[in-house]
SEDREN-333710 format. One line per field, with one value per residue (C-alpha): residue number from 0; y, x, z. Coordinates in steps of 0.1 Angstrom, whole numbers, padded with zeros to 4 digits. Each point is the difference from the previous one (the first is absolute). Layout:
N
num: [NUM; ...]
yy: [Y; ...]
xx: [X; ...]
zz: [Z; ...]
//
This chain:
421
num: [0; 1; 2; 3; 4; 5; 6; 7; 8; 9; 10; 11; 12; 13; 14; 15; 16; 17; 18; 19; 20; 21; 22; 23; 24; 25; 26; 27; 28; 29; 30; 31; 32; 33; 34; 35; 36; 37; 38; 39; 40; 41; 42; 43; 44; 45; 46; 47; 48; 49; 50; 51; 52; 53; 54; 55; 56; 57; 58; 59; 60; 61; 62; 63; 64; 65; 66; 67; 68; 69; 70; 71; 72; 73; 74; 75; 76; 77; 78; 79; 80; 81; 82; 83; 84; 85; 86; 87; 88; 89; 90; 91; 92; 93; 94; 95; 96; 97; 98; 99; 100; 101; 102; 103; 104; 105; 106; 107; 108; 109; 110; 111; 112; 113; 114; 115; 116; 117; 118; 119; 120; 121; 122; 123; 124; 125; 126; 127; 128; 129; 130; 131; 132; 133; 134; 135; 136; 137; 138; 139; 140; 141; 142; 143; 144; 145; 146; 147; 148; 149; 150; 151; 152; 153; 154; 155; 156; 157; 158; 159; 160; 161; 162; 163; 164; 165; 166; 167; 168; 169; 170; 171; 172; 173; 174; 175; 176; 177; 178; 179; 180; 181; 182; 183; 184; 185; 186; 187; 188; 189; 190; 191; 192; 193; 194; 195; 196; 197; 198; 199; 200; 201; 202; 203; 204; 205; 206; 207; 208; 209; 210; 211; 212; 213; 214; 215; 216; 217; 218; 219; 220; 221; 222; 223; 224; 225; 226; 227; 228; 229; 230; 231; 232; 233; 234; 235; 236; 237; 238; 239; 240; 241; 242; 243; 244; 245; 246; 247; 248; 249; 250; 251; 252; 253; 254; 255; 256; 257; 258; 259; 260; 261; 262; 263; 264; 265; 266; 267; 268; 269; 270; 271; 272; 273; 274; 275; 276; 277; 278; 279; 280; 281; 282; 283; 284; 285; 286; 287; 288; 289; 290; 291; 292; 293; 294; 295; 296; 297; 298; 299; 300; 301; 302; 303; 304; 305; 306; 307; 308; 309; 310; 311; 312; 313; 314; 315; 316; 317; 318; 319; 320; 321; 322; 323; 324; 325; 326; 327; 328; 329; 330; 331; 332; 333; 334; 335; 336; 337; 338; 339; 340; 341; 342; 343; 344; 345; 346; 347; 348; 349; 350; 351; 352; 353; 354; 355; 356; 357; 358; 359; 360; 361; 362; 363; 364; 365; 366; 367; 368; 369; 370; 371; 372; 373; 374; 375; 376; 377; 378; 379; 380; 381; 382; 383; 384; 385; 386; 387; 388; 389; 390; 391; 392; 393; 394; 395; 396; 397; 398; 399; 400; 401; 402; 403; 404; 405; 406; 407; 408; 409; 410; 411; 412; 413; 414; 415; 416; 417; 418; 419; 420]
yy: [-0567; 0030; 0022; 0036; 0024; 0023; 0027; 0007; 0018; -0018; 0018; -0002; 0007; 0029; -0013; -0038; -0001; 0020; -0023; 0035; 0000; -0037; 0003; 0031; -0019; -0027; 0023; 0016; -0030; -0014; 0034; -0001; -0032; -0021; 0022; -0018; -0032; -0011; -0007; -0014; -0028; -0003; 0014; 0035; 0033; 0001; -0003; 0028; 0023; -0010; 0014; 0029; 0013; -0007; 0018; 0029; -0001; -0002; 0030; 0019; -0008; -0022; -0028; -0027; -0004; 0017; -0034; -0025; -0031; -0034; -0022; -0034; -0015; 0030; -0013; -0037; 0014; 0022; -0027; -0013; 0013; 0009; -0028; 0029; 0027; 0031; 0020; 0039; 0012; 0030; 0012; 0001; 0028; -0001; -0002; 0011; 0009; 0033; 0006; 0019; 0019; -0007; 0035; -0009; -0017; -0028; -0007; -0036; 0019; 0007; -0030; -0022; 0025; 0001; 0018; -0009; 0012; -0001; -0008; 0033; -0022; -0022; 0002; 0020; 0000; 0024; -0007; 0016; -0033; -0023; -0011; -0028; -0024; -0031; -0020; 0012; -0022; -0036; 0008; 0010; -0035; -0020; 0021; -0015; -0034; 0000; 0019; -0017; -0036; 0007; 0004; -0004; 0038; 0018; 0033; 0019; 0036; 0006; 0033; 0036; 0031; 0030; 0035; 0024; 0026; -0019; -0033; -0027; -0030; -0014; -0012; -0010; 0009; -0025; -0028; 0002; 0001; -0028; -0020; 0006; -0010; -0032; -0008; 0007; -0021; -0031; 0000; -0001; -0028; -0015; 0004; -0023; 0030; -0014; 0025; -0011; 0028; 0037; 0030; 0030; 0034; 0010; -0011; 0038; 0036; 0004; 0026; 0001; 0012; 0036; -0001; -0005; -0008; 0020; -0031; -0029; -0036; -0019; -0021; 0021; 0036; 0011; 0035; 0016; 0029; -0015; -0011; -0034; -0008; -0012; -0024; -0001; -0029; 0009; -0018; -0021; -0016; -0021; -0006; -0011; -0028; -0010; -0006; -0018; -0020; -0009; -0004; 0020; 0006; -0027; 0021; 0037; 0004; -0012; 0024; 0029; -0009; 0000; 0036; 0009; -0010; 0013; 0035; -0002; -0006; 0032; 0024; -0007; -0001; 0032; 0017; -0016; 0020; 0031; -0001; -0009; 0031; 0024; -0008; 0013; 0031; 0010; 0012; 0012; 0026; 0008; 0010; 0023; 0013; 0011; 0012; 0024; 0011; 0007; 0013; 0018; -0020; 0016; -0007; -0025; 0001; -0026; 0000; 0001; 0023; -0013; 0024; -0003; 0029; -0013; 0031; -0017; -0031; -0015; -0004; 0020; -0008; 0021; -0016; -0035; -0013; -0013; -0035; 0000; -0037; 0008; -0002; -0034; -0008; -0004; 0022; -0033; -0010; -0014; 0013; 0033; 0005; -0012; 0010; 0029; 0028; -0014; -0030; 0026; 0014; 0033; 0028; 0020; 0035; 0024; 0025; 0030; 0017; 0020; -0010; -0030; -0021; -0018; 0022; 0008; -0002; 0006; 0011; -0028; 0026; 0024; 0032; -0010; 0010; -0030; -0013; -0010; -0037; -0029; 0000; -0037; -0006; -0037; -0004; -0021; -0008; -0005; -0030; -0024; 0015; 0004; -0035; -0014; 0019; -0016; -0037; 0012; 0009; -0027; -0034; -0014; -0017; -0001; 0030; 0019; 0029; 0023; -0011; 0022; 0009; 0037; 0021; 0015; 0014; -0027; 0020; 0003; -0030; -0020; 0005; -0002; -0033; -0014; 0012; -0014; -0034]
xx: [0736; 0021; 0000; 0005; -0026; 0013; -0020; 0001; -0013; 0000; 0021; -0009; 0016; -0008; 0002; 0002; 0018; 0033; 0027; 0008; -0032; -0005; 0034; -0010; -0034; 0018; 0028; -0031; -0014; 0036; 0006; -0034; -0009; 0034; 0023; -0014; -0015; 0028; 0026; -0027; -0005; 0037; 0023; 0009; -0014; -0014; 0028; -0011; -0004; 0038; 0011; -0018; 0007; 0037; 0004; -0017; 0022; 0031; -0012; 0000; 0034; -0011; 0027; -0031; -0034; -0026; -0017; 0016; 0017; -0010; 0026; -0001; -0013; -0027; -0014; -0003; -0014; -0024; -0012; -0034; -0007; -0038; -0028; -0024; -0003; -0023; -0010; -0012; -0015; -0015; 0005; 0021; 0022; 0012; 0038; 0021; 0043; 0012; 0041; 0002; 0037; 0025; -0005; -0039; 0015; 0000; -0039; -0015; -0022; 0025; 0023; -0032; 0000; -0033; -0030; -0038; -0030; -0038; -0028; -0023; -0030; 0007; -0027; 0014; -0017; 0020; 0033; 0026; 0019; -0026; -0017; -0027; 0018; -0007; 0020; 0032; -0010; 0001; 0032; 0019; -0014; 0011; 0036; 0006; -0009; 0026; 0025; -0003; -0011; -0031; 0001; -0032; -0021; -0019; -0013; 0003; -0014; -0020; -0025; -0010; -0004; -0022; 0006; -0030; -0011; -0036; -0002; -0017; -0006; -0012; 0031; -0007; 0035; 0016; -0022; 0009; 0036; -0005; -0018; 0026; 0031; -0010; -0013; 0036; 0015; -0026; 0014; 0034; -0007; -0014; 0038; 0012; 0011; 0001; -0024; -0014; -0017; -0013; -0006; -0014; 0016; -0015; -0031; -0002; 0012; 0034; 0027; 0020; 0036; 0000; -0034; -0013; -0038; -0009; 0006; -0024; 0005; -0025; -0028; -0011; -0005; 0018; -0018; 0036; -0019; -0020; 0015; -0012; 0009; -0026; -0002; -0022; -0001; 0010; -0020; 0033; -0006; -0030; 0015; 0031; -0019; -0020; 0038; 0015; -0034; -0001; 0040; -0001; -0024; -0029; -0009; -0010; -0035; 0006; 0031; -0022; -0029; 0029; 0007; -0034; -0015; 0037; -0010; -0037; 0015; 0025; -0029; -0010; 0035; 0008; -0034; 0016; 0034; -0017; -0025; 0034; 0022; -0031; -0003; 0029; 0020; -0031; -0017; 0032; -0001; -0038; 0006; 0028; -0021; -0032; 0027; 0013; -0034; -0016; 0035; 0009; 0036; 0032; 0011; 0029; 0028; -0005; -0036; -0033; -0027; -0036; -0028; -0037; -0020; -0034; -0019; 0015; 0005; 0031; 0038; 0030; 0039; 0030; 0034; -0011; -0026; -0031; -0011; -0034; -0019; -0010; 0034; 0003; -0035; -0017; -0029; -0022; 0012; -0033; 0014; 0011; -0035; -0023; 0010; -0025; 0006; -0009; 0024; 0028; 0011; -0010; 0025; 0019; -0010; 0016; 0026; 0009; 0037; 0007; -0031; 0022; -0005; 0033; 0029; 0004; 0039; 0005; -0035; -0009; -0022; 0027; -0012; -0005; -0040; -0014; -0037; -0014; 0008; 0011; 0037; 0015; 0032; 0011; 0033; 0019; 0039; 0005; 0018; -0020; -0026; -0008; 0008; -0022; -0031; 0005; -0001; -0028; -0024; 0007; -0023; 0020; -0027; -0013; -0020; 0025; -0008; 0031; 0032; 0016; 0037; 0003; -0009; -0034; -0028; -0029; -0038; -0025; -0019; 0030; 0014; -0028; -0011; 0036; -0007; -0033; 0011]
zz: [-0197; 0000; -0030; -0010; -0012; -0030; -0021; -0032; -0036; -0032; -0026; -0037; -0030; -0018; -0033; -0001; -0031; 0015; 0016; 0023; 0014; 0008; 0014; 0024; 0010; 0013; 0018; 0017; 0013; 0012; 0015; 0015; 0015; -0012; 0026; 0026; -0013; -0023; 0032; 0019; -0027; -0018; 0026; -0019; -0012; -0038; -0026; -0018; 0034; 0005; -0035; 0001; 0033; -0003; -0036; 0015; 0034; -0024; -0019; 0031; 0010; 0028; 0007; 0004; -0006; 0019; 0001; 0028; -0010; 0014; 0010; -0006; 0038; -0003; -0036; 0015; 0033; -0016; -0032; 0006; 0034; -0006; -0002; -0020; -0015; 0014; -0030; 0004; -0036; -0012; -0032; -0031; -0023; -0034; -0003; -0023; 0000; 0014; 0003; 0029; 0001; 0028; 0013; 0010; 0028; 0021; -0002; 0001; -0031; -0019; 0006; -0020; -0034; -0004; 0000; 0011; -0021; 0006; -0022; 0003; -0002; 0029; 0026; 0027; 0033; 0020; 0008; -0024; -0001; -0003; -0034; -0003; -0026; 0006; -0024; 0012; 0033; -0025; -0015; 0035; 0012; -0030; 0003; 0036; -0009; -0028; 0017; 0035; -0006; 0005; 0039; 0019; 0001; 0021; -0013; 0032; -0015; -0025; -0001; -0013; 0020; -0004; 0007; 0002; 0021; 0003; 0016; -0026; 0012; -0034; -0014; -0031; -0016; 0029; -0005; -0036; 0008; 0023; -0026; -0034; 0028; 0017; -0035; -0014; 0030; -0008; -0037; 0012; 0024; -0035; -0012; 0028; 0021; 0035; 0017; 0036; 0013; -0005; 0022; -0009; 0013; 0022; 0028; 0010; -0005; 0017; -0002; -0038; 0006; -0004; -0016; 0034; 0007; -0036; -0020; 0004; -0002; 0022; -0007; 0027; 0003; 0033; 0012; 0017; 0006; 0030; 0033; -0004; -0037; -0011; -0029; -0029; -0027; -0035; -0024; -0012; 0032; -0016; -0029; 0008; 0030; -0034; -0016; 0034; 0005; -0040; 0001; -0035; -0027; -0004; -0036; -0010; 0006; 0033; 0006; -0011; 0024; 0025; -0006; 0001; 0033; 0014; -0012; 0015; 0031; 0001; -0004; 0038; 0015; -0014; 0012; 0031; -0005; -0004; 0022; 0031; -0012; -0002; 0041; 0004; -0019; -0017; 0028; 0010; -0029; 0006; 0034; -0010; -0032; 0029; 0024; -0028; -0006; 0032; 0017; -0028; 0002; -0017; -0032; 0002; -0026; -0027; 0006; -0018; -0011; -0006; -0002; 0004; -0013; 0014; -0026; -0032; 0017; -0019; 0011; -0007; 0002; 0005; -0010; -0004; -0031; 0015; -0006; -0025; 0006; -0033; -0017; 0014; -0012; 0035; -0007; 0000; 0028; 0019; 0036; -0016; -0017; 0021; 0035; 0016; 0012; 0039; -0002; 0002; 0033; 0009; -0009; 0018; 0004; -0022; 0007; -0020; 0000; 0027; 0023; 0019; -0035; -0011; -0013; -0034; 0002; -0036; -0012; -0025; -0013; -0009; 0012; 0038; -0008; -0012; -0002; 0039; 0001; 0024; 0000; 0008; 0005; -0006; 0020; -0028; 0001; -0037; 0011; 0028; 0001; -0035; -0005; 0029; -0014; -0031; 0012; 0022; -0026; -0026; 0002; -0026; -0019; -0033; 0006; 0024; 0011; -0008; -0013; 0016; -0023; 0010; 0033; -0002; 0025; -0002; -0004; 0028; -0011; -0006; 0034; 0021; -0022; 0012; 0033; 0004; -0009]
//
């Protein structure tokens, strides 16, 4: 079998009673999917594309359409050259008519004379462009059936990403996405659509175009910060396995059971992920912190001052807000409350300014004559190193130690607890 794999969103009219919106939504699909699929099934570009691009080209003073013209021989040669259609689908847009003037330029988007909209209530797990709209999948599959003679369809891409600073292996939104989209595909099969196979995107987190490694579609989390690139299963792995083994959804109660069991398995994976990340970069940050205390290393540009006063036992911070576990409801965390003093490593000997201690470099106390204390310089470059520490100190489960969405200096017990772990 020989086929092609194309990706397409579905376009839904903003107003189903407005003929112009209906036509605009049809143009959206023809310009998106039909641009490549229609020549393979019918031997020529969609008629609406030829009309719109031709008219726009004439308005711009061009002697011919910017859309190439197939010769009769080419039409005959290309028609029917696929045995199946591979289809990638992720999301849906509402579509309404919007007229672009000829002076707007020879843009693909201007040629269509339409505007794309989204419903703010649609779930959006992370990607700016990807909203979860399951019902659009069924509509797209039925469009292929009616437009191209119900060819064999293999769904080659379907999935959802996340963008977050703290890796979360308990990806309930991905399980929900697969559940709803696969269910809509099953409905399309009952409609008579000739779907032969389905592939989830993707097995592993990968390099996602201009988003790099920050956008993750994988069923397995890949730790790109580790040279060995270890992989950790997300909860959606177990959930997707159940769907495959059952070839669908037996009943509502069993599907809910799948989800509960999948979430139970992700907690241990989260702990493995967190522990693996502590071993390398967090220990390096700890080493640098101790060197700063003992040797009095000079503060670098963009670093963060942490001041521990042994007389009053509190932390102060200059220039960056200090993280307060109370704000995140962590005051009742058993590990934090039950730790005894002897559980912590011994503190290094204190230094005072001017006695071989850390240089103040912009005295955090303002007048340069602050109380005796330990001046700790944690060398955190505002970009990469803060980001690394944010990853390392997040355990990512229901009782995550820290939700790190802003730079801060951890207090002694919290930092030493993480080191001790």
